[in-house]
Structure formats: C-alpha cells, structure tokens
C-alpha positions in Angstrom: -33.1 -8.8 -86.9 -32.8 -6.3 -84.0 -31.3 -2.9 -84.4 -29.8 -1.3 -81.3 -30.9 2.2 -80.4 -28.7 4.9 -78.8 -30.8 4.6 -75.7 -29.6 1.1 -74.9 -32.9 -0.5 -75.6 -33.7 -3.2 -78.1 -36.0 -2.1 -81.0 -37.8 -4.5 -83.3 -37.4 -4.2 -87.1 -39.7 -5.3 -89.9 -42.5 -6.5 -87.6 -40.4 -9.0 -85.7 -40.8 -8.6 -81.9 -38.0 -8.1 -79.5 -40.0 -9.3 -76.5 -39.0 -11.9 -74.0 -40.4 -15.4 -73.6 -42.8 -16.5 -70.8 -40.9 -17.3 -67.7 -41.8 -21.0 -67.7 -39.7 -21.5 -70.9 -36.3 -20.3 -69.6 -33.5 -22.6 -68.7 -30.8 -21.7 -66.1 -27.0 -21.8 -66.4 -25.0 -20.9 -63.3 -21.5 -21.3 -61.8 -21.8 -19.9 -58.3 -20.8 -16.4 -59.2 -23.4 -15.5 -61.8 -26.3 -17.0 -63.8 -27.7 -16.9 -67.3 -31.1 -17.6 -68.7 -31.6 -19.3 -72.1 -34.8 -18.9 -74.0 -36.4 -21.4 -76.4 -34.9 -19.8 -79.5 -31.4 -20.3 -78.2 -30.8 -16.7 -76.9 -28.9 -16.0 -73.8 -31.4 -13.4 -72.7 -30.0 -12.6 -69.3 -26.5 -12.5 -67.8 -25.0 -10.1 -65.3 -21.2 -10.0 -65.1 -18.8 -10.3 -63.4 -21.1 -11.0 -60.4 -24.7 -11.7 -59.4 -25.7 -8.1 -58.7 -23.6 -6.6 -61.5 -25.2 -4.8 -64.4 -26.4 -7.0 -67.3 -24.3 -7.7 -70.3 -27.1 -9.6 -71.9 -30.3 -7.9 -70.9 -32.9 -8.7 -73.5 -35.1 -10.1 -70.7 -35.7 -6.5 -69.4 -35.6 -4.9 -72.9 -32.0 -3.9 -72.8 -29.5 -4.3 -75.6 -27.4 -7.4 -75.2 -28.2 -10.9 -76.3 -26.3 -14.0 -77.5 -28.3 -16.0 -79.9 -27.7 -19.4 -81.5 -30.9 -20.2 -83.4 -31.8 -22.7 -86.2 -32.5 -20.8 -89.5 -35.4 -23.1 -90.3 -38.6 -21.2 -89.4 -40.5 -24.4 -88.8 -38.7 -25.5 -85.6 -40.0 -27.1 -82.5 -38.1 -26.5 -79.2 -37.3 -28.8 -76.3 -34.5 -29.4 -74.0 -33.2 -31.2 -70.9 -30.6 -31.1 -68.2 -28.0 -33.7 -67.6 -29.0 -35.3 -64.3 -27.9 -33.5 -61.2 -26.3 -30.6 -63.1 -26.9 -27.3 -64.7 -25.6 -28.5 -68.1 -28.5 -27.7 -70.4 -29.2 -29.0 -73.9 -31.4 -27.0 -76.1 -33.0 -29.4 -78.7 -34.7 -28.3 -81.9 -36.6 -30.5 -84.3 -36.6 -28.8 -87.7 -38.1 -29.9 -91.0 -34.7 -31.3 -92.0 -33.6 -33.0 -88.8 -32.6 -32.5 -85.2 -30.0 -30.2 -83.8 -28.8 -29.8 -80.2 -26.8 -27.2 -78.4 -25.2 -28.3 -75.0 -24.7 -25.2 -72.9 -23.1 -24.4 -69.5 -21.1 -21.9 -67.6 -17.8 -23.6 -66.8 -18.1 -25.0 -63.3 -16.8 -24.2 -60.7 -16.7 -20.6 -61.7 -14.2 -17.9 -61.3 -15.0 -14.7 -59.4 -13.6 -12.4 -62.1 -14.1 -14.3 -65.3 -16.8 -16.5 -66.8 -16.6 -19.1 -69.5 -19.8 -19.8 -71.4 -19.7 -23.1 -73.3 -21.9 -24.0 -76.3 -21.5 -27.2 -78.2 -23.7 -27.6 -81.3 -24.4 -31.0 -82.6 -26.2 -31.8 -85.9 -27.6 -35.2 -85.0 -29.0 -36.7 -88.2 -29.0 -34.0 -90.9 -26.9 -31.0 -92.0 -27.8 -28.0 -89.7 -27.7 -24.3 -90.2 -27.9 -21.8 -87.3 -27.7 -18.1 -87.0 -25.2 -16.8 -84.5 -25.5 -13.3 -83.1 -23.3 -12.1 -80.3 -24.4 -8.6 -79.1 -22.8 -7.8 -75.7 -24.0 -4.6 -74.1 -22.7 -4.0 -70.6 -24.2 -1.7 -68.0 -27.8 -2.7 -68.7 -27.4 -2.0 -72.5 -25.7 1.4 -72.3 -22.2 0.2 -73.4 -21.9 -1.6 -76.7 -18.9 -3.3 -78.4 -15.6 -1.5 -78.6 -12.0 -2.4 -79.5 -13.3 -5.3 -81.7 -10.5 -7.2 -83.4 -9.7 -10.7 -84.7 -7.7 -12.9 -82.4 -6.6 -16.3 -83.7 -9.7 -18.4 -84.4 -12.0 -15.9 -82.9 -12.5 -12.3 -81.7 -11.7 -10.1 -78.7 -13.5 -6.9 -77.7 -14.6 -4.7 -74.9 -18.0 -3.7 -73.6 -18.0 -1.1 -71.0 -15.5 -2.2 -68.3 -15.6 -5.8 -69.4 -13.2 -7.8 -71.6 -14.5 -10.4 -74.0 -13.1 -13.2 -76.1 -15.1 -15.3 -78.5 -13.4 -18.5 -79.7 -14.6 -20.9 -82.5 -16.3 -18.1 -84.4 -13.6 -16.8 -86.8 -16.0 -16.5 -89.7 -18.5 -14.2 -88.0 -18.6 -10.6 -89.2 -19.1 -7.3 -87.4 -22.5 -5.8 -87.9 -22.8 -2.0 -87.4 -20.0 -2.2 -84.8 -22.5 -3.5 -82.2 -22.6 -7.3 -82.8 -20.9 -10.3 -84.4 -23.2 -12.2 -86.7 -23.0 -15.0 -89.2 -24.4 -18.4 -90.2 -23.0 -21.6 -88.7 -23.3 -24.7 -91.0 -22.6 -28.1 -89.5 -22.6 -31.4 -91.4 -24.7 -34.3 -90.1 -23.0 -36.0 -87.2 -20.5 -33.1 -86.6 -20.1 -30.8 -83.6 -19.0 -27.2 -83.2 -17.7 -25.5 -80.1 -18.3 -21.9 -79.3 -16.6 -20.4 -76.2 -17.3 -17.0 -74.8 -15.2 -15.5 -72.1 -16.2 -12.3 -70.2 -13.8 -10.9 -67.7 -13.4 -8.0 -65.3 -9.7 -8.0 -66.2 -7.7 -8.2 -69.4 -7.7 -11.8 -70.7 -4.1 -12.9 -71.0 -4.3 -16.7 -70.7 -4.7 -18.9 -73.8 -8.2 -19.7 -74.9 -9.7 -22.6 -72.9 -9.7 -26.0 -74.6 -13.4 -26.9 -75.1 -13.0 -30.6 -74.5 -11.1 -30.4 -71.2 -13.3 -27.5 -70.0 -16.5 -29.6 -70.7 -14.9 -32.6 -69.0 -13.9 -30.7 -65.9 -17.3 -29.0 -65.7 -19.3 -32.2 -65.9 -17.0 -33.9 -63.4 -17.4 -31.0 -60.9 -21.2 -31.2 -61.1 -21.3 -34.9 -60.8 -18.8 -35.2 -57.9 -21.0 -33.3 -55.5 -24.4 -35.0 -56.0 -25.9 -36.9 -52.9 -27.2 -40.3 -53.8 -30.9 -39.6 -53.2 -31.3 -43.3 -53.6 -34.6 -43.7 -51.8 -35.9 -40.2 -52.4 -39.4 -39.5 -53.9 -39.2 -37.4 -57.0 -35.5 -38.3 -57.2 -34.8 -36.4 -60.4 -36.4 -33.2 -59.2 -34.6 -33.5 -55.8 -31.3 -33.8 -57.6 -32.1 -30.9 -59.8 -33.2 -28.7 -56.9 -29.8 -29.5 -55.3 -28.0 -28.5 -58.5 -29.9 -25.2 -58.7 -29.0 -24.4 -55.1 -25.3 -25.2 -55.8 -25.4 -23.0 -58.9 -26.9 -20.1 -56.9 -24.4 -20.4 -54.1 -21.2 -18.3 -54.3 -18.1 -20.1 -53.0 -17.2 -18.6 -49.7 -20.5 -16.6 -49.8 -24.2 -16.8 -49.8 -27.0 -18.2 -51.9 -28.8 -15.6 -54.0 -32.6 -15.6 -53.8 -32.8 -15.5 -57.7 -30.8 -14.7 -60.8 -33.0 -11.9 -61.9 -34.4 -8.5 -61.0 -37.7 -6.8 -61.7 -39.8 -9.7 -63.0 -43.3 -8.8 -61.9 -45.3 -10.8 -59.4 -48.4 -9.2 -60.7 -48.6 -7.0 -63.8 -48.7 -3.3 -63.3 -49.0 -3.4 -59.5 -45.4 -2.3 -58.6 -44.5 -5.6 -57.1 -41.3 -6.3 -58.9 -38.0 -6.4 -56.9 -34.3 -7.1 -57.2 -33.7 -10.6 -55.8 -30.0 -11.0 -56.8 -29.0 -10.9 -53.1 -28.6 -13.4 -50.3 -31.4 -13.4 -47.7 -30.5 -14.8 -44.3 -33.8 -16.6 -44.1 -33.3 -18.2 -47.6 -29.8 -19.2 -46.6 -31.2 -21.0 -43.6 -33.8 -22.8 -45.7 -31.1 -23.9 -48.1 -28.9 -25.1 -45.2 -31.8 -27.1 -43.6 -32.6 -28.7 -46.9 -28.9 -29.5 -47.4 -28.8 -31.1 -43.9 -31.8 -33.2 -44.7 -30.3 -34.3 -48.0 -26.8 -35.0 -46.6 -25.3 -32.3 -48.9 -22.6 -31.2 -46.5 -21.0 -28.7 -48.9 -24.2 -26.6 -49.1 -24.8 -27.0 -45.4 -21.2 -25.8 -44.5 -21.5 -22.8 -46.8 -24.8 -21.8 -45.3 -23.5 -22.1 -41.8 -20.3 -20.1 -42.7 -22.3 -17.3 -44.3 -24.7 -17.0 -41.4 -21.9 -17.3 -38.8 -20.0 -14.4 -40.4 -23.0 -12.1 -40.6 -23.8 -12.8 -36.9 -20.2 -12.3 -35.9 -19.9 -9.0 -37.8 -23.3 -7.5 -37.1 -24.8 -9.2 -34.1 -28.3 -8.1 -33.2 -28.1 -5.5 -36.0 -27.8 -8.3 -38.6 -29.6 -7.2 -41.8 -32.2 -9.4 -43.4 -30.1 -9.7 -46.6 -26.6 -9.1 -48.0 -24.9 -9.3 -51.3 -23.6 -12.8 -52.1 -20.2 -11.6 -50.9 -21.6 -10.5 -47.6 -21.7 -6.7 -48.3 -24.7 -4.4 -47.6 -27.4 -4.5 -50.2 -27.5 -1.3 -52.2 -30.5 1.0 -51.9 -33.2 0.5 -54.4 -33.2 2.7 -57.5 -35.0 2.6 -60.8 -33.5 2.2 -64.3 -36.0 4.3 -66.3 -34.1 3.9 -69.6 -35.3 0.3 -69.8 -38.9 -0.8 -70.6 -38.6 -3.9 -68.3 -40.3 -7.2 -68.6 -43.9 -6.7 -69.6 -45.9 -5.6 -66.7 -43.1 -4.3 -64.5 -40.6 -1.5 -64.1 -36.8 -2.1 -63.7 -35.3 -1.7 -60.3 -31.9 -2.6 -58.9 -31.0 -2.7 -55.2 -33.5 -3.6 -52.5 -35.3 -1.7 -49.7 -34.9 -4.7 -47.4 -31.6 -3.4 -46.0 -33.5 -1.0 -43.7 -35.8 -3.7 -42.2 -35.7 -5.7 -39.0 -36.9 -9.3 -39.4 -37.0 -11.1 -36.1 -37.7 -14.5 -37.6 -34.2 -14.5 -39.3 -32.6 -15.0 -35.9 -34.8 -17.9 -35.1 -34.0 -19.4 -38.5 -30.3 -19.0 -37.8 -30.7 -21.0 -34.6 -32.5 -23.7 -36.4 -29.7 -23.9 -39.0 -26.9 -23.9 -36.5 -28.6 -26.6 -34.4 -29.1 -28.8 -37.4 -25.4 -28.4 -38.2 -24.5 -29.2 -34.6 -26.5 -32.5 -34.7 -24.4 -33.4 -37.8 -21.1 -32.5 -36.1 -20.6 -29.6 -38.6 -20.4 -26.8 -36.0 -17.1 -25.3 -34.9 -16.4 -23.0 -32.0 -16.9 -19.9 -34.0 -20.3 -21.1 -35.3 -21.3 -22.0 -31.7 -20.5 -18.5 -30.7 -22.8 -17.3 -33.6 -25.7 -19.4 -32.0 -25.1 -17.5 -28.7 -25.2 -14.2 -30.6 -28.5 -15.2 -32.3 -30.1 -16.3 -29.0 -28.9 -13.0 -27.4 -30.5 -11.0 -30.2 -33.8 -12.8 -29.7 -33.6 -12.2 -26.0 -33.1 -8.5 -26.5 -35.5 -7.9 -29.4 -38.3 -10.4 -29.4 -40.8 -7.8 -28.1 -40.0 -5.4 -31.0 -42.2 -5.1 -34.0 -40.6 -6.5 -37.2 -41.3 -6.8 -40.9 -41.7 -10.5 -40.8 -41.3 -13.2 -43.4 -43.4 -11.3 -46.0 -41.5 -8.0 -45.4 -44.5 -5.9 -44.6 -45.0 -2.9 -42.3 -43.6 -3.6 -38.8 -46.0 -5.4 -36.5 -46.0 -8.0 -33.8 -46.0 -10.9 -36.3 -46.9 -14.3 -34.8 -44.8 -16.3 -37.2 -41.7 -14.3 -36.3 -42.1 -15.0 -32.6 -43.0 -18.7 -33.0 -39.9 -19.2 -35.3 -37.8 -17.8 -32.5 -39.4 -20.3 -30.1 -38.6 -23.1 -32.6 -35.0 -21.9 -32.9 -34.4 -21.6 -29.2 -35.8 -25.1 -28.6 -33.7 -26.6 -31.3 -30.6 -24.9 -30.0 -31.3 -25.9 -26.4 -31.4 -29.5 -27.4 -27.7 -29.4 -28.5 -26.4 -26.8 -26.0 -24.7 -27.3 -22.6 -27.1 -27.7 -19.7 -26.7 -24.1 -18.4 -27.5 -22.5 -21.8 -30.1 -25.1 -22.6 -32.1 -24.1 -19.5 -31.9 -20.4 -20.3 -32.9 -20.8 -23.9 -35.8 -23.2 -23.1 -37.0 -20.7 -20.5 -36.9 -17.9 -23.0 -38.8 -20.0 -25.5 -41.5 -20.7 -22.9 -41.7 -16.9 -22.1 -42.2 -16.0 -25.8 -44.7 -18.7 -26.4 -46.7 -17.7 -23.3 -46.9 -14.1 -24.6 -47.9 -15.3 -28.1 -50.5 -17.5 -26.5 -52.0 -14.6 -24.6 -52.0 -12.1 -27.5 -52.2 -14.0 -30.8 -54.6 -16.8 -30.1 -57.7 -16.4 -32.2 -61.1 -17.1 -30.7 -61.4 -20.2 -32.8 -58.3 -21.7 -31.1 -55.9 -21.2 -34.0 -53.0 -18.8 -34.2 -53.7 -15.4 -35.9 -51.1 -13.8 -38.1 -50.3 -10.8 -35.8 -51.3 -9.6 -32.4 -53.6 -7.0 -34.0 -54.5 -9.0 -37.1 -57.0 -11.9 -36.8 -56.5 -13.3 -40.2 -54.8 -16.7 -40.8 -51.5 -17.0 -42.6 -49.9 -19.9 -44.3 -46.5 -19.1 -42.8 -47.9 -20.2 -39.4 -47.5 -23.8 -40.4 -43.7 -23.6 -40.5 -42.9 -23.0 -36.8 -44.8 -26.1 -35.9 -42.9 -28.1 -38.5 -39.7 -26.7 -37.0 -40.7 -27.7 -33.4 -42.1 -24.6 -31.8 -44.8 -26.8 -30.3 -46.1 -30.3 -30.9 -48.2 -31.0 -34.1 -50.9 -32.5 -31.9 -51.2 -29.3 -29.8 -54.8 -28.1 -30.2 -53.5 -24.7 -31.5 -51.3 -26.5 -34.1 -54.3 -28.6 -35.2 -56.6 -25.7 -35.4 -54.1 -23.6 -37.4 -53.3 -26.3 -39.8 -57.0 -26.9 -40.4 -57.7 -23.2 -40.9 -54.8 -22.7 -43.3 -55.6 -25.7 -45.5 -59.3 -24.8 -45.5 -59.2 -21.0 -46.0 -56.1 -20.4 -48.1 -56.1 -23.4 -50.5 -57.4 -23.6 -54.0 -57.0 -26.3 -56.6 -54.2 -27.9 -54.6 -52.1 -24.7 -54.2 -51.7 -22.5 -51.2 -51.8 -18.7 -50.9 -50.0 -16.7 -48.2 -53.1 -15.0 -46.7 -56.2 -13.0 -47.9 -55.1 -9.4 -48.6 -58.7 -8.3 -49.0 -62.2 -9.5 -49.8 -61.2 -10.6 -53.4 -61.2 -14.3 -54.3 -57.9 -16.1 -53.8 -55.7 -15.6 -56.9 -57.0 -12.2 -57.8 -54.5 -10.2 -55.6 -51.5 -12.5 -56.1 -50.4 -15.9 -57.2 -50.2 -19.1 -55.1 -47.0 -19.3 -53.1 -45.2 -22.5 -54.0 -43.1 -22.2 -50.8 -46.3 -22.4 -48.8 -47.5 -25.5 -50.8 -44.3 -27.4 -49.9 -44.7 -26.3 -46.3 -48.2 -27.7 -46.3 -46.8 -31.0 -47.5 -44.3 -31.0 -44.6 -47.1 -30.1 -42.1 -49.3 -32.8 -43.4 -46.5 -35.3 -43.2 -45.7 -34.3 -39.6 -49.3 -34.7 -38.7 -49.4 -38.2 -40.0 -51.4 -37.5 -43.2 -49.3 -39.3 -45.7 -51.8 -39.0 -48.5 -52.3 -35.3 -48.0 -48.6 -34.7 -47.8 -47.9 -36.4 -51.1 -50.9 -34.7 -52.7 -49.5 -31.2 -51.7 -46.1 -32.2 -52.8 -47.0 -33.5 -56.2 -49.4 -30.6 -57.0 -46.8 -28.0 -56.2 -44.0 -29.9 -57.8 -46.0 -29.5 -61.1 -45.8 -25.6 -60.8 -42.8 -25.3 -63.1 -42.0 -25.0 -66.8 -40.3 -27.6 -69.0 -36.8 -26.9 -67.7 -38.0 -27.6 -64.1 -37.4 -24.1 -62.6 -39.7 -22.4 -60.0 -40.6 -18.8 -59.3 -42.0 -17.5 -56.0 -45.6 -17.3 -57.2 -47.6 -19.5 -59.5 -50.6 -18.1 -61.5 -53.0 -21.0 -61.1 -55.6 -19.8 -63.6 -53.1 -19.2 -66.4 -50.6 -21.9 -65.3 -47.7 -19.4 -65.5 -44.7 -18.5 -63.4 -44.7 -15.1 -61.7 -41.8 -13.2 -60.1 -38.0 -13.6 -60.2 -36.4 -16.8 -61.6 -35.4 -19.2 -60.2 -36.5 -18.7 -56.6 -34.0 -20.4 -54.4 -36.2 -21.0 -51.3 -38.8 -22.8 -53.4 -36.1 -25.2 -54.7 -34.8 -25.6 -51.1 -38.3 -26.5 -49.7 -38.9 -28.9 -52.6 -35.6 -30.6 -51.8 -36.3 -30.8 -48.1 -39.9 -32.1 -48.7 -38.8 -34.8 -51.1 -36.2 -36.1 -48.6 -38.6 -35.8 -45.7 -41.5 -37.6 -47.4 -39.1 -40.5 -48.1 -38.2 -41.0 -44.4 -40.3 -43.1 -42.1 -42.4 -41.4 -39.4 -43.4 -37.8 -39.2 -40.2 -36.1 -38.1 -39.0 -33.2 -40.1 -35.4 -32.0 -40.5 -35.3 -30.3 -37.1 
C-alpha cells in the first residue's frame, strides 16, 4: 500500500518500497499522441496527458504520485509478457501458484489528440483469478490528486488537475482517502473482464466506449499498416521496431525521441534529459528506415514534418521541436520529485539554443530518399533547396554536432552535409545537381585538409584528433566510397579502438576504460553493422547486428545506452533512433550487395 503525501511524492508504508523497476522490464503502450510504461507488477508507472510533453498523470517512474495498478494478489507470482506481432498491444502474463492470468493492454489506436482510451482486458486462463486494482491519478507530476469523484453508471468519473477522467467496468471499486479507487477483482476460470480508462483535456460527454469494438478497431489499425518484411532478417524485431516508431509518431507531427524524461544515462553524473520532443535528426533516421522498409506512411510523415520546419524556419531551423512542431521549452528542474534513482527530474531541453549543422545534411538525405520513391511534392522539393542553401551559408560555422557538445568544427557534421548534397544532386535537375555536387566537393576538400589524422583516418573535429563512431555514418550515406582509403582507415580505427564485447562506444571521453564513463551506444552498434555490410563483410555485419539486437529487455525495447557490464538499459525509454537503425539494418542486411538505403 502507498500513502500519498502532500508534496506529491509517493511514500512507502510498512516496509514496502515505492521504487520503480529496472528499465529493461518496462513495456510500452502508445497511440501517436502519448505513451505509457507498464511494469512487471501490472502498474502503469508512466503516462503524460494529454500529449507527449504534458505533465505526468501517472508518474511513479520518477517518484511522483500517480499509478494505475492491476496486480495478482498471490505473492508467489512469476511475470512475463508479449506483444501481438507488429503492434503495441501488450499482454502481461502472470503464473501464480493457482494458475495463469493475463491482462491485454493497449492505448486505443489510432489515438485522439485530446482524449486517450486505455484498455485492459483481464483473462483468467485456467483457474479463478484475484487481482488488486488501484487507480490513483495525480496530474501535474503528482501535485493534483483526485477531485469531483462520483459514480457514473458502471464506473466512476472524476477530475485530476485540468484533466477529466472516466473509469468503466469498475463499479465495485471504492474510494480510498479521496486519492484513489481501490478494490479486488475476482474472475472465474475462463472468464474475462474489461477495464476502460478515459483521460481527456475536455469534459467527457460521449457514451463510454464499447470494449469489444474498441479492441477490434485498435488491432485492425495496427495490423493494417504493417509492411510484409517477408525476407527480412530478424523479422519479428523489425516489425516491432516499425510498431514502436508508429506509436511514437504524432499524426501530422513528429516522432518523439522517447516517451520519458530524466532517466539517467549514468547515475549521479547529471546526464539525464527530457527526450519527449522530436529531433530533426531522429526524424530523418526514422524516415530513412521507413524508406528502406517500404513503410510509406512513416516516410511521408517524416518528410512532412521536416518540410514544414524548413519552410517555417529556413537556415535557423532548430535541432528539435515539440511533436506538434512548436519550440521546445527551456529546461527547468522539478525539485519536488526524487526522480528515477540516480537522476534528477528535468523538463524541457537546452537543445533549442543549439546549431547542429548535420541536421541539414540529414534533411537532404531524407528528401532525396523520398524523391527516389516518388514521394516528394513541389513543397518538399523547395525544402530541399532551403536545406542546401543553409548548408551553403553555414557549413563553415562551428556547431554542436550529433552528440550535442560545445560548438566546434565537427567532422561528422560536415561529412553528413557532403552525403546529403550528393544524394540530393542525384535526383535534382542538372543545374542544381552541378551546384550541389560542387559544394559537396568544396566541403570535402576542406575536411580533407583540416580533419585528416596522420594515420589516414578522419578525426572527430578539426582540433580533436580522437576517433568517433559517428564518422562511420557519412560513408554509409554516400559522402565518399567505402573503399576510399580514408573510409577504410576510419572504419578500422573505430572498430578497433571503440569496440568492446561486440558493442560500440561513441568515443573515448578520457583515459578511463571504455564503459567507465558511459554505456555503449546501440545506435553506433547498428551503424557498425551497416558499415561492415557496405564494405562487404557479411559476417561482421551480422555479428554487429545480432550483438546489439540483444541489448534490450524482455519486451524488446531499447534505450540510448547499454551498460555492458551489468546488462542494463540506460537513459530514456524507448529511444526512437535506435529502433529506426535496427529497422534499417535488418532490411539492409536482407538485401543483396552492399548498398545502403541512400
């Protein structure tokens, strides 16, 4: 039992902890407008409403009040679970001493911008089941509890802060201390019980949704948009990565980098950020993966989001926006929350003030890929001209780069622009193609003079001789041939100096051993697979792919970093660009030859 405190924080009672689970055990529910995380005990431990970057209404993940639990009463229970193929319909499965009970869970899909519907269908498979139900909404990161609670038909309605709630199928639950609805759910062997929770930014006036038809429409919507992946390696994981990206992509908007904020990349180092926004670079990675997989809906959404940002902001395009396309709010702390162990809670992100040159190159790569698939209209072609113009004006400027560090002359940023210009030139009219190819040659020549290490490889910046795993990607994207001596030397150096136990690290921050300063970057591991494939090393490509594909928990979700020694996930969950590169790599390794998506 958890007693809510006046400070909005969850407090344990009678020696029972209120702490979160390890990240590898969480499952994801998402509908395009928001996402929820489900822990092994059956708690919805994280949900922001009504949108991705709204305040949490279930915030137990970060120590806030607010949790929706559905948990077997038997203390001797073993947890498991699985997704329906190609969807974000999750089934929590518990084996108890008496039998097996399952709870199928989903956010109704496709979602609604102002109102979410959270479905839970409990099934006692082979024995009578008994579960504890606890609904404790607490909006505004735990600061607003239940109010205006009243019975309504076969359920309850209430408020929490500015949100409106309705809970159907739970008429026998009882209020507890005016902060939660609690009770015991008993289900006879073979029977099912539906619980439907609605949370809305507006008063809920429509009749309660019918569970059966809502489940049917949700499963149909998920299944209707799945590419075949018929000859794809790791077909199940590729389909799931596609589902994750669909779930994280707002209709008419962008793909958020992750569902969560403030999950630490390394305990007590201050490296915990709010990733509930849409990064331009991540959007391009998602679109390129979608292009490789033939997922035209995701490709079109990525192109539209990037096109609009370029049309509106031009060379001043920010590195990230909200999923709706608005400016990312400034970073600020939430000191009333203890946070996930090892990190402090922050909302907003300081990225809004950065210049990231490589984002313009990534935009060109995305738009060129769309053009090759006849998915580019006149407005999007104009966006390509804007992006190329931005590169032409700003390629000499220092930028914060892919890793969002202090502004420098980052080699990866400039080579990514070379790759983007070359890709765009291949689909452009002759006059523009010549200009863009010439600009690419000019940038490459400057990089060759100023960023070529004495060993013949690329160095990470004009004034930094270290090697960086990000330098593999521009070659994969076509900045220069894989057989170019500089490409060969860079690939050899990255895979020799930054690899450990089949995983790849970004760079060496200092003299400490790899893994002491930060975790392995799964994004880099999949890029290594693409680079090896492009170079004709099929064995190495599959080895990199399979090793990094294993860096997830039972539900199959990935974070940005992987703690190799402890086999734990680190950072916000799930990380969209890791799922995008997994998808692209799975499709690319299935194709003959060494050509990548671009």
